[in-house]
TORKOL-4160 file (C-alpha; in steps of 0.2 Angstrom, whole numbers, padded with zeros to 4 digits, m for minus):
275
<pt num="1" X="0096" Y="0008" Z="0011"/>
<pt num="2" X="0098" Y="0020" Z="m0002"/>
<pt num="3" X="0087" Y="0037" Z="m0001"/>
<pt num="4" X="0086" Y="0048" Z="m0017"/>
<pt num="5" X="0078" Y="0065" Z="m0015"/>
<pt num="6" X="0073" Y="0072" Z="m0033"/>
<pt num="7" X="0071" Y="0093" Z="m0030"/>
<pt num="8" X="0065" Y="0105" Z="m0042"/>
<pt num="9" X="0066" Y="0124" Z="m0039"/>
<pt num="10" X="0080" Y="0120" Z="m0030"/>
<pt num="11" X="0085" Y="0138" Z="m0020"/>
<pt num="12" X="0100" Y="0146" Z="m0014"/>
<pt num="13" X="0115" Y="0140" Z="m0007"/>
<pt num="14" X="0111" Y="0119" Z="m0011"/>
<pt num="15" X="0121" Y="0110" Z="m0018"/>
<pt num="16" X="0117" Y="0090" Z="m0026"/>
<pt num="17" X="0125" Y="0078" Z="m0040"/>
<pt num="18" X="0118" Y="0066" Z="m0053"/>
<pt num="19" X="0116" Y="0049" Z="m0048"/>
<pt num="20" X="0105" Y="0034" Z="m0051"/>
<pt num="21" X="0097" Y="0021" Z="m0040"/>
<pt num="22" X="0107" Y="0003" Z="m0041"/>
<pt num="23" X="0091" Y="m0005" Z="m0048"/>
<pt num="24" X="0076" Y="0002" Z="m0060"/>
<pt num="25" X="0076" Y="0013" Z="m0075"/>
<pt num="26" X="0074" Y="0029" Z="m0073"/>
<pt num="27" X="0071" Y="0033" Z="m0090"/>
<pt num="28" X="0056" Y="0021" Z="m0090"/>
<pt num="29" X="0049" Y="0035" Z="m0077"/>
<pt num="30" X="0052" Y="0047" Z="m0091"/>
<pt num="31" X="0061" Y="0056" Z="m0079"/>
<pt num="32" X="0072" Y="0061" Z="m0093"/>
<pt num="33" X="0062" Y="0066" Z="m0107"/>
<pt num="34" X="0063" Y="0079" Z="m0118"/>
<pt num="35" X="0048" Y="0089" Z="m0112"/>
<pt num="36" X="0054" Y="0090" Z="m0095"/>
<pt num="37" X="0060" Y="0108" Z="m0092"/>
<pt num="38" X="0064" Y="0108" Z="m0074"/>
<pt num="39" X="0081" Y="0103" Z="m0068"/>
<pt num="40" X="0083" Y="0087" Z="m0056"/>
<pt num="41" X="0095" Y="0088" Z="m0043"/>
<pt num="42" X="0097" Y="0072" Z="m0034"/>
<pt num="43" X="0106" Y="0070" Z="m0017"/>
<pt num="44" X="0112" Y="0052" Z="m0013"/>
<pt num="45" X="0111" Y="0047" Z="0006"/>
<pt num="46" X="0119" Y="0033" Z="0010"/>
<pt num="47" X="0118" Y="0025" Z="0029"/>
<pt num="48" X="0117" Y="0038" Z="0042"/>
<pt num="49" X="0123" Y="0052" Z="0031"/>
<pt num="50" X="0113" Y="0069" Z="0029"/>
<pt num="51" X="0114" Y="0085" Z="0019"/>
<pt num="52" X="0103" Y="0099" Z="0019"/>
<pt num="53" X="0094" Y="0104" Z="0003"/>
<pt num="54" X="0082" Y="0118" Z="0000"/>
<pt num="55" X="0068" Y="0111" Z="m0013"/>
<pt num="56" X="0051" Y="0119" Z="m0018"/>
<pt num="57" X="0044" Y="0100" Z="m0020"/>
<pt num="58" X="0054" Y="0086" Z="m0019"/>
<pt num="59" X="0049" Y="0068" Z="m0020"/>
<pt num="60" X="0058" Y="0053" Z="m0011"/>
<pt num="61" X="0064" Y="0036" Z="m0022"/>
<pt num="62" X="0071" Y="0024" Z="m0010"/>
<pt num="63" X="0080" Y="0007" Z="m0014"/>
<pt num="64" X="0080" Y="m0005" Z="0002"/>
<pt num="65" X="0091" Y="m0022" Z="0002"/>
<pt num="66" X="0087" Y="m0032" Z="0018"/>
<pt num="67" X="0090" Y="m0048" Z="0026"/>
<pt num="68" X="0091" Y="m0059" Z="0040"/>
<pt num="69" X="0098" Y="m0080" Z="0042"/>
<pt num="70" X="0078" Y="m0084" Z="0034"/>
<pt num="71" X="0070" Y="m0069" Z="0026"/>
<pt num="72" X="0076" Y="m0055" Z="0013"/>
<pt num="73" X="0068" Y="m0040" Z="0005"/>
<pt num="74" X="0075" Y="m0030" Z="m0009"/>
<pt num="75" X="0062" Y="m0015" Z="m0015"/>
<pt num="76" X="0061" Y="0001" Z="m0025"/>
<pt num="77" X="0048" Y="0015" Z="m0018"/>
<pt num="78" X="0043" Y="0033" Z="m0024"/>
<pt num="79" X="0036" Y="0043" Z="m0011"/>
<pt num="80" X="0032" Y="0030" Z="0002"/>
<pt num="81" X="0023" Y="0017" Z="m0014"/>
<pt num="82" X="0030" Y="0002" Z="m0018"/>
<pt num="83" X="0036" Y="0005" Z="m0038"/>
<pt num="84" X="0043" Y="m0012" Z="m0037"/>
<pt num="85" X="0051" Y="m0027" Z="m0025"/>
<pt num="86" X="0058" Y="m0043" Z="m0027"/>
<pt num="87" X="0048" Y="m0059" Z="m0023"/>
<pt num="88" X="0061" Y="m0075" Z="m0018"/>
<pt num="89" X="0045" Y="m0086" Z="m0018"/>
<pt num="90" X="0041" Y="m0084" Z="m0035"/>
<pt num="91" X="0058" Y="m0079" Z="m0041"/>
<pt num="92" X="0053" Y="m0064" Z="m0050"/>
<pt num="93" X="0050" Y="m0044" Z="m0050"/>
<pt num="94" X="0034" Y="m0038" Z="m0045"/>
<pt num="95" X="0027" Y="m0020" Z="m0051"/>
<pt num="96" X="0012" Y="m0017" Z="m0039"/>
<pt num="97" X="0008" Y="m0001" Z="m0047"/>
<pt num="98" X="m0010" Y="0005" Z="m0050"/>
<pt num="99" X="m0018" Y="0007" Z="m0066"/>
<pt num="100" X="m0022" Y="0026" Z="m0065"/>
<pt num="101" X="m0002" Y="0029" Z="m0066"/>
<pt num="102" X="0010" Y="0029" Z="m0080"/>
<pt num="103" X="0020" Y="0012" Z="m0076"/>
<pt num="104" X="0037" Y="0010" Z="m0073"/>
<pt num="105" X="0047" Y="m0004" Z="m0077"/>
<pt num="106" X="0062" Y="m0011" Z="m0071"/>
<pt num="107" X="0078" Y="m0016" Z="m0083"/>
<pt num="108" X="0080" Y="m0034" Z="m0088"/>
<pt num="109" X="0091" Y="m0043" Z="m0076"/>
<pt num="110" X="0085" Y="m0034" Z="m0060"/>
<pt num="111" X="0079" Y="m0052" Z="m0052"/>
<pt num="112" X="0097" Y="m0056" Z="m0054"/>
<pt num="113" X="0104" Y="m0044" Z="m0047"/>
<pt num="114" X="0093" Y="m0042" Z="m0031"/>
<pt num="115" X="0097" Y="m0062" Z="m0028"/>
<pt num="116" X="0116" Y="m0056" Z="m0028"/>
<pt num="117" X="0113" Y="m0040" Z="m0015"/>
<pt num="118" X="0106" Y="m0053" Z="m0003"/>
<pt num="119" X="0120" Y="m0063" Z="m0004"/>
<pt num="120" X="0132" Y="m0048" Z="0000"/>
<pt num="121" X="0118" Y="m0041" Z="0012"/>
<pt num="122" X="0121" Y="m0058" Z="0023"/>
<pt num="123" X="0140" Y="m0057" Z="0020"/>
<pt num="124" X="0139" Y="m0040" Z="0028"/>
<pt num="125" X="0127" Y="m0048" Z="0042"/>
<pt num="126" X="0139" Y="m0058" Z="0049"/>
<pt num="127" X="0152" Y="m0047" Z="0050"/>
<pt num="128" X="0141" Y="m0033" Z="0058"/>
<pt num="129" X="0135" Y="m0046" Z="0071"/>
<pt num="130" X="0153" Y="m0050" Z="0076"/>
<pt num="131" X="0157" Y="m0032" Z="0077"/>
<pt num="132" X="0142" Y="m0028" Z="0089"/>
<pt num="133" X="0140" Y="m0044" Z="0096"/>
<pt num="134" X="0144" Y="m0035" Z="0115"/>
<pt num="135" X="0130" Y="m0023" Z="0110"/>
<pt num="136" X="0111" Y="m0023" Z="0118"/>
<pt num="137" X="0101" Y="m0026" Z="0102"/>
<pt num="138" X="0087" Y="m0013" Z="0099"/>
<pt num="139" X="0069" Y="m0017" Z="0100"/>
<pt num="140" X="0053" Y="m0008" Z="0095"/>
<pt num="141" X="0036" Y="m0013" Z="0099"/>
<pt num="142" X="0023" Y="m0012" Z="0084"/>
<pt num="143" X="0010" Y="0001" Z="0087"/>
<pt num="144" X="m0008" Y="m0006" Z="0088"/>
<pt num="145" X="m0013" Y="m0010" Z="0070"/>
<pt num="146" X="m0026" Y="m0002" Z="0061"/>
<pt num="147" X="m0038" Y="m0011" Z="0050"/>
<pt num="148" X="m0051" Y="m0004" Z="0039"/>
<pt num="149" X="m0059" Y="m0010" Z="0022"/>
<pt num="150" X="m0054" Y="m0002" Z="0006"/>
<pt num="151" X="m0069" Y="0002" Z="m0001"/>
<pt num="152" X="m0087" Y="0004" Z="0006"/>
<pt num="153" X="m0095" Y="m0013" Z="0013"/>
<pt num="154" X="m0108" Y="m0018" Z="0004"/>
<pt num="155" X="m0119" Y="m0037" Z="0006"/>
<pt num="156" X="m0111" Y="m0049" Z="m0006"/>
<pt num="157" X="m0100" Y="m0038" Z="m0015"/>
<pt num="158" X="m0080" Y="m0043" Z="m0012"/>
<pt num="159" X="m0070" Y="m0032" Z="m0004"/>
<pt num="160" X="m0053" Y="m0031" Z="0004"/>
<pt num="161" X="m0046" Y="m0026" Z="0022"/>
<pt num="162" X="m0031" Y="m0017" Z="0026"/>
<pt num="163" X="m0020" Y="m0019" Z="0040"/>
<pt num="164" X="m0008" Y="m0006" Z="0043"/>
<pt num="165" X="0007" Y="m0008" Z="0055"/>
<pt num="166" X="0019" Y="0003" Z="0060"/>
<pt num="167" X="0034" Y="0010" Z="0073"/>
<pt num="168" X="0042" Y="m0007" Z="0073"/>
<pt num="169" X="0062" Y="m0012" Z="0073"/>
<pt num="170" X="0069" Y="m0022" Z="0065"/>
<pt num="171" X="0059" Y="m0028" Z="0052"/>
<pt num="172" X="0050" Y="m0037" Z="0046"/>
<pt num="173" X="0032" Y="m0042" Z="0059"/>
<pt num="174" X="0021" Y="m0057" Z="0056"/>
<pt num="175" X="0003" Y="m0056" Z="0052"/>
<pt num="176" X="m0012" Y="m0068" Z="0054"/>
<pt num="177" X="m0029" Y="m0066" Z="0051"/>
<pt num="178" X="m0042" Y="m0072" Z="0061"/>
<pt num="179" X="m0063" Y="m0071" Z="0059"/>
<pt num="180" X="m0073" Y="m0073" Z="0074"/>
<pt num="181" X="m0059" Y="m0079" Z="0086"/>
<pt num="182" X="m0056" Y="m0093" Z="0071"/>
<pt num="183" X="m0043" Y="m0091" Z="0057"/>
<pt num="184" X="m0048" Y="m0081" Z="0043"/>
<pt num="185" X="m0059" Y="m0091" Z="0028"/>
<pt num="186" X="m0048" Y="m0084" Z="0017"/>
<pt num="187" X="m0029" Y="m0082" Z="0017"/>
<pt num="188" X="m0021" Y="m0066" Z="0017"/>
<pt num="189" X="m0017" Y="m0057" Z="m0001"/>
<pt num="190" X="0001" Y="m0053" Z="0003"/>
<pt num="191" X="0009" Y="m0038" Z="0011"/>
<pt num="192" X="0019" Y="m0022" Z="0005"/>
<pt num="193" X="0037" Y="m0023" Z="0008"/>
<pt num="194" X="0042" Y="m0015" Z="0025"/>
<pt num="195" X="0046" Y="0004" Z="0024"/>
<pt num="196" X="0057" Y="0014" Z="0033"/>
<pt num="197" X="0051" Y="0029" Z="0043"/>
<pt num="198" X="0064" Y="0046" Z="0047"/>
<pt num="199" X="0063" Y="0039" Z="0066"/>
<pt num="200" X="0074" Y="0021" Z="0059"/>
<pt num="201" X="0056" Y="0011" Z="0062"/>
<pt num="202" X="0046" Y="0002" Z="0050"/>
<pt num="203" X="0027" Y="0002" Z="0043"/>
<pt num="204" X="0020" Y="m0013" Z="0034"/>
<pt num="205" X="0003" Y="m0016" Z="0025"/>
<pt num="206" X="m0006" Y="m0032" Z="0025"/>
<pt num="207" X="m0020" Y="m0038" Z="0014"/>
<pt num="208" X="m0036" Y="m0049" Z="0014"/>
<pt num="209" X="m0048" Y="m0051" Z="0003"/>
<pt num="210" X="m0065" Y="m0054" Z="0008"/>
<pt num="211" X="m0086" Y="m0054" Z="0005"/>
<pt num="212" X="m0093" Y="m0043" Z="0020"/>
<pt num="213" X="m0106" Y="m0052" Z="0032"/>
<pt num="214" X="m0115" Y="m0041" Z="0044"/>
<pt num="215" X="m0109" Y="m0043" Z="0062"/>
<pt num="216" X="m0094" Y="m0053" Z="0055"/>
<pt num="217" X="m0077" Y="m0046" Z="0064"/>
<pt num="218" X="m0059" Y="m0048" Z="0056"/>
<pt num="219" X="m0044" Y="m0047" Z="0067"/>
<pt num="220" X="m0027" Y="m0043" Z="0061"/>
<pt num="221" X="m0014" Y="m0051" Z="0074"/>
<pt num="222" X="0001" Y="m0045" Z="0074"/>
<pt num="223" X="0019" Y="m0054" Z="0079"/>
<pt num="224" X="0035" Y="m0046" Z="0082"/>
<pt num="225" X="0051" Y="m0049" Z="0093"/>
<pt num="226" X="0048" Y="m0034" Z="0104"/>
<pt num="227" X="0030" Y="m0041" Z="0108"/>
<pt num="228" X="0030" Y="m0053" Z="0122"/>
<pt num="229" X="0010" Y="m0055" Z="0117"/>
<pt num="230" X="0003" Y="m0056" Z="0099"/>
<pt num="231" X="m0005" Y="m0036" Z="0097"/>
<pt num="232" X="m0020" Y="m0035" Z="0086"/>
<pt num="233" X="m0032" Y="m0025" Z="0079"/>
<pt num="234" X="m0051" Y="m0029" Z="0072"/>
<pt num="235" X="m0065" Y="m0023" Z="0062"/>
<pt num="236" X="m0084" Y="m0027" Z="0062"/>
<pt num="237" X="m0091" Y="m0027" Z="0047"/>
<pt num="238" X="m0106" Y="m0018" Z="0045"/>
<pt num="239" X="m0115" Y="m0017" Z="0028"/>
<pt num="240" X="m0124" Y="m0005" Z="0021"/>
<pt num="241" X="m0142" Y="m0010" Z="0013"/>
<pt num="242" X="m0151" Y="0001" Z="0005"/>
<pt num="243" X="m0168" Y="0005" Z="0010"/>
<pt num="244" X="m0184" Y="0003" Z="0004"/>
<pt num="245" X="m0190" Y="0021" Z="0004"/>
<pt num="246" X="m0186" Y="0025" Z="m0013"/>
<pt num="247" X="m0192" Y="0008" Z="m0021"/>
<pt num="248" X="m0209" Y="0011" Z="m0012"/>
<pt num="249" X="m0210" Y="0029" Z="m0019"/>
<pt num="250" X="m0206" Y="0028" Z="m0036"/>
<pt num="251" X="m0217" Y="0013" Z="m0037"/>
<pt num="252" X="m0231" Y="0023" Z="m0031"/>
<pt num="253" X="m0227" Y="0037" Z="m0044"/>
<pt num="254" X="m0228" Y="0026" Z="m0057"/>
<pt num="255" X="m0245" Y="0018" Z="m0051"/>
<pt num="256" X="m0252" Y="0036" Z="m0048"/>
<pt num="257" X="m0245" Y="0041" Z="m0065"/>
<pt num="258" X="m0254" Y="0027" Z="m0073"/>
<pt num="259" X="m0270" Y="0030" Z="m0065"/>
<pt num="260" X="m0270" Y="0048" Z="m0071"/>
<pt num="261" X="m0267" Y="0041" Z="m0088"/>
<pt num="262" X="m0281" Y="0030" Z="m0088"/>
<pt num="263" X="m0293" Y="0043" Z="m0081"/>
<pt num="264" X="m0290" Y="0055" Z="m0093"/>
<pt num="265" X="m0293" Y="0042" Z="m0108"/>
<pt num="266" X="m0309" Y="0039" Z="m0101"/>
<pt num="267" X="m0313" Y="0056" Z="m0099"/>
<pt num="268" X="m0309" Y="0059" Z="m0118"/>
<pt num="269" X="m0317" Y="0044" Z="m0123"/>
<pt num="270" X="m0333" Y="0049" Z="m0115"/>
<pt num="271" X="m0335" Y="0068" Z="m0121"/>
<pt num="272" X="m0332" Y="0064" Z="m0137"/>
<pt num="273" X="m0346" Y="0050" Z="m0137"/>
<pt num="274" X="m0357" Y="0063" Z="m0130"/>
<pt num="275" X="m0353" Y="0075" Z="m0143"/>
C-alpha cells in the first residue's frame, strides 16, 4: 500500500519530499497547473512507516495492490473515493468518477502495469507465507452491514440499494443479495474495491439496482473467513406516494373559478339587455 498526503499551509517543523504514485497521471488532475498558487508537499508512507506532518488542509491519495491465490485488487483513491481500479475480468481500467467532478484519467499502459504488480504481489505473498508460517493468522469480523437506498424511493422508478460493510480483515468480503428470503431478481451491479482504514481493517461498498415495490425486503448477506455464519443487513421498501389532497384542492379551485367566470358573464349580459 502506498499512501500519499497532500498538504497545503505547511506549519513549522514539517518536512516532506515530492513523490509521485506509481500509477495515475497527477497532471491530469491539474495538481501541477499554473493556476495553483499553494505549494504541495507529499509525504510518502510505505508499509508501517509514519511521519508527523502539520497541515492546515490535507488530502489522502492512496494506491493499493492486494492479492491472494485467486483474487487481486489494484486501485487508486483520493480522500476515500475511487479514482480508478483495474477490472481483471474485463482486462481494463475503470474510472468510476461522478460526472460533477473534474475527470482524472490514467496513463496509457496502466492496466499492464497493474497486471505486472499482481504477479510481483503473489511472489511476495508466497515469501511472506513461508516466513510467517508459524504465526497465527489474523481475522477481524465485519460489522453488521448497513443497507440504504441511494435516492428517495418512488413507486415504479428505478433506484439503487447500497450495502456498506466495514471492520473486516483480511479483504475482501463476499456479498450476495436476497429479496423476500430468496435470491434477488437482479444481480448486484458491482462493488468498490476494499478500502483500508486507519485501524488496519477494511471497508467495502456494494450496489444493487432495483425497482421499489411496497413491502419488499432486500438483504445484503456478507460472508467472510472470520464469520462462522453469514451476517446480513436488511432494508424494507417504503414507497412514497403522492396523496390525492393537492389534486382535489386544485380541481375544486379550478371548478370554482370557472363557475365564477360564468356567473359574471351571465350578469354582465343581463345588465346590458336591461339597459
